[in-house]
N, C-alpha and C positions, 0 to 999 in steps of 0.2 A: 270849502267846496272840493268834491273829489277830482282829482286830477283826470283829464280826458284819456290819457294812456292807460291808466289804472282801470276805468270804466270799460275801455275796449278789451283789456285782458280779462276782466271779470265776464264780460259778455262772451268772449271766445271759449271760456271755461264752461259756462253755462251751455253754450251750444253744443259743445263735445260731450256734456254729461247726459243730454237728452237721449234716451235709448229706446223709450216706448212712448206711443201715443195710444190712449184707449178711450173709446166711446162706448158708453153703458158696459164697460168690461171687455168690448171687442177691440183687440189690437188692429191698428191701421198702419199701413206703410206711410212714411212721410219723408219730407226733406227739411233740413234746418240750414239756415244760412245766417251770416252775420254782416251787417254793414254798420260799421263804427261800433257804438254801444247798443244797437238794437239786433235782437235775435228774432228771426222770423220763421216759423214752423208752419209747414202747409202739408195737409194729409192728402192721401189718395181718396178718390171718390168711393162710397159705399152704397150700393143699392139696397142693402139689408136693413138699414137703420129705418124704424118707423116712428120713433119717439127718441128725443134726445133728453137724457136725464143727467149724465155725468160726463165730462170731458177731463182727461187727466193727461198730464206730462209726467212721466217717471224717469228716474235715473237708472244706472247700471245695477243698483241694488234694489230696485223697485220702490225707491223712497220717492213720495210725491214731491214734485217740483211746483206744479200749478194745477189748480183745479177749478173748474166752473160747474155749477150745477144749474140745471133747467128743467122746464116740463113743457118742451115745445114738441108738437106732433109734426110729423113730415108727411106731405101729401103723397099720395099714390103716384108712381111712375117719376118720382124725383129723387135724383141721386145728389149727395151733398159732399163737398169737401170743406174742410176747416182751416182757417188761418188764424194764427196767434202772433202777435207782435209784442215782444218783452223788452222794454227799454231799461238798462242799467243805468241808475242815477247815482 
């Protein structure tokens, strides 16, 4: 089993490496926080998103950290924000 302190260090490193969040290639502003070994990323709301196809977290070199794919439509007059929770185990 991995030591809890090491998991927290790895989670802090992950949090600090997240530099961009994109939805369908559109960059959104975001906040990243860490609580123990869980990193939480919350994006700002975007009224321009009409369909969700691709959600990505990227590091400082634009290397993919996390990706989700979807084919979800967004109703008119709805703005969305997104929340990711990543647990380092």
